[in-house]
C-alpha positions in Angstrom: 0.2 -0.1 -0.2 1.4 3.2 -1.0 2.8 5.4 1.9 3.2 3.1 3.7 6.4 2.4 5.3 7.5 -2.0 5.1 10.4 -1.5 8.4 7.6 0.1 10.1 7.4 -1.3 13.5 11.1 -3.1 13.1 13.9 -1.9 15.4 16.6 -0.2 12.6 20.0 -0.2 13.3 21.6 3.0 13.0 24.3 4.3 10.3 27.8 5.7 10.9 26.1 8.9 10.9 24.9 8.5 14.5 27.2 9.6 16.7 26.0 6.8 19.1 27.1 4.4 16.4 30.9 6.2 15.6 31.0 6.2 19.7 30.5 2.5 19.4 33.0 2.1 16.9 35.5 3.7 18.6 34.2 2.5 22.3 35.0 -1.1 20.4 38.5 -1.2 22.1 37.8 -0.6 25.5 34.5 -3.0 25.1 36.0 -6.0 24.1 39.1 -5.4 25.6 38.1 -4.9 29.5 38.4 -8.6 30.3 42.5 -8.3 29.2 43.1 -5.9 32.0 41.3 -7.2 34.4 42.8 -10.5 34.1 46.5 -8.1 33.9 45.3 -6.9 37.7 44.7 -10.6 39.1 47.9 -11.5 37.6 49.8 -8.7 39.4 48.6 -10.1 42.8 47.6 -13.3 42.5 50.7 -14.2 41.0 52.8 -13.2 44.3 50.8 -16.5 46.0 51.0 -18.9 42.8 55.1 -18.5 42.3 55.4 -17.8 46.2 56.8 -14.5 46.5 54.6 -12.9 48.5 56.5 -13.9 51.6 60.0 -12.6 50.3 57.7 -9.4 49.2 56.3 -8.3 52.4 59.8 -9.3 54.6 61.2 -6.7 52.4 59.0 -4.1 53.0 56.7 -5.2 56.4 54.4 -2.3 55.8 51.8 -4.1 53.9 50.0 -1.0 53.3 52.8 0.3 51.3 53.1 -2.3 49.3 49.2 -2.4 48.1 49.5 1.0 47.3 52.4 1.0 45.1 51.0 -2.4 43.2 47.5 -0.1 42.6 49.3 2.9 41.4 51.5 0.3 39.2 48.9 -1.4 37.7 46.4 1.5 37.6 48.9 3.0 35.4 49.4 -0.5 33.4 45.6 0.1 33.0 45.6 3.5 31.5 49.0 2.4 29.1 46.6 -0.6 27.9 43.4 1.4 27.5 45.3 3.9 25.4 47.0 1.3 23.1 43.3 -0.3 23.2 41.5 2.8 22.3 44.2 4.1 19.5 43.7 1.1 17.7 40.3 1.1 17.7 40.1 4.6 16.3 42.9 3.5 13.3 41.0 0.3 12.6 37.4 2.5 12.8 38.4 6.0 10.9 39.0 4.6 7.9 36.0 2.5 7.2 33.8 5.7 8.5 35.7 7.5 6.0 35.6 5.0 3.2 31.8 4.9 3.7 31.3 8.6 3.8 30.6 9.5 7.2 31.9 12.5 9.4 34.5 10.8 11.4 33.4 13.1 14.9 36.7 13.2 16.5 35.9 16.4 17.8 32.1 16.1 18.4 29.2 13.7 18.9 30.8 13.6 22.9 33.4 11.4 21.2 36.6 13.0 22.9 34.7 12.4 25.8 34.4 8.4 24.6 37.7 8.0 23.8 39.5 9.7 27.4 36.3 8.0 29.2 37.5 4.4 27.5 41.0 4.8 29.2 40.5 5.8 32.5 37.8 2.8 32.3 40.7 0.7 31.4 42.7 1.8 34.2 39.8 1.1 36.6 39.5 -2.4 35.6 43.1 -3.0 36.1 42.4 -1.9 40.1 39.5 -4.4 39.6 41.1 -7.1 38.5 44.2 -6.9 41.7 41.2 -6.6 44.0 39.9 -9.3 42.5 43.3 -11.5 42.7 43.5 -10.5 46.5 40.4 -12.4 47.2 41.1 -14.8 45.3 44.7 -16.6 46.4 44.4 -19.1 43.6 45.6 -17.5 40.1 43.5 -19.9 37.7 40.5 -20.0 40.0 40.4 -15.7 40.2 41.4 -16.0 36.3 38.4 -18.1 35.7 35.4 -16.5 38.4 36.8 -12.9 36.5 36.6 -14.0 33.0 33.8 -16.4 33.2 31.5 -13.8 34.7 32.8 -11.1 32.2 32.1 -13.3 29.1 29.1 -16.0 30.0 27.4 -15.2 33.0 26.8 -11.6 32.8 25.9 -11.7 29.2 23.3 -14.3 30.0 22.0 -13.0 33.2 21.6 -9.5 31.0 19.6 -11.5 28.3 18.1 -13.4 31.3 16.6 -10.1 32.9 15.7 -8.7 29.6 12.8 -11.4 28.8 11.2 -10.6 32.3 11.0 -7.0 31.7 14.0 -6.3 34.8 16.5 -5.1 31.6 17.0 -2.1 34.5 18.4 -4.2 37.4 20.9 -5.4 34.5 22.7 -1.9 33.4 24.1 -2.2 36.8 26.1 -5.0 36.0 30.1 -4.0 35.6 30.1 -4.6 31.8 27.0 -2.8 30.9 28.6 -0.3 33.2 31.4 -0.3 30.7 29.1 0.1 28.2 27.2 3.2 29.5 31.0 4.8 29.7 31.1 4.7 26.1 27.9 5.2 25.4 27.4 2.4 22.7 24.4 0.8 21.1 23.0 -1.8 23.4 23.4 -5.1 22.2 19.8 -6.3 24.1 16.5 -4.7 22.9 15.2 -3.0 25.8 18.8 -2.5 27.8 18.3 1.2 28.9 22.4 2.0 30.0 23.4 4.2 32.6 24.0 7.7 31.6 28.1 8.0 31.2 28.6 9.3 34.6 26.1 7.1 36.2 28.3 3.8 34.3 31.6 5.7 35.3 30.6 6.3 38.9 29.5 2.8 39.2 32.2 1.2 37.6 34.8 3.2 40.1 32.4 2.0 42.8 32.9 -2.0 41.8 36.7 -1.5 41.6 37.3 0.4 44.7 35.3 -1.8 46.7 37.1 -5.1 45.5 40.6 -3.3 46.2 39.3 -2.0 49.2 37.9 -5.5 50.6 41.1 -7.0 48.8 43.6 -4.0 51.0 41.7 -5.1 54.0 42.2 -9.2 53.9 45.8 -8.2 53.2 46.3 -6.4 56.1 45.0 -8.9 58.3 45.3 -12.4 57.1 48.6 -14.7 58.0 49.9 -14.9 54.3 52.3 -17.9 55.0 
C-alpha cells in the first residue's frame, strides 16, 4: 500500500551517521578488551601467591599498606597505558572504514572525545578491579576463571535473562554494562536502557574501589603463609 513504511515497527540498526554508532565503533577497544585489563590486575596480585613471592615481598617491605598502594598505582597506570593502546587501535581501524563510507569521523564532536578519554580511564579501573579480585581469591587460576567467566558468560546471560522478564533496568548495574554506558555504545540487548555515561563511570569506579578495598582489608589482616 502506498505511503506505508515496510520497515515500520521493526528495530533498525543506526548508520555511521549516528554519533552513537561512531562511539560504539571507537569504544569497541575498551568494551572488547577490558577483560584483558581485568586479567592483568588479577595476575598482579594472585601471581605473588602462585609463585610464593608474597612472603619475601612483605619481608622486604613489612608495611603491607605501602606494597598495596604501590601495586594499585602500578597496575592502574598499566591499565591506562593498555587503555590508550586499545583506544588508539580502535580509532585507527574504525576511522578509515567510517571515512570510506562517506561519514564524518566525529573525532571532535558527538561526545566522541569524551568516550575516548573515558575508555582509557575505564581500562585503568578494570585493572584495579582485577587486582582486588586477585587479592580476594588467592588461586590465580580460580581468580581468572571467575573474572573471565563472569564477564564473557555469566553477565551476558544474566542481562539477556533479565531483559526477557522486563527487568533489564537491573542489568544496567552490572559492571560490563557500566562499561558500555561509559562509551555510550548502542545496547546489544533490546530494551536494555544503559546508565548515562557519568552513572556508568561512577558505578565502575565503585566496583573497582570496593574490590580493591576488600582485597586490601584482607591482605592487611590475614596470615600470608
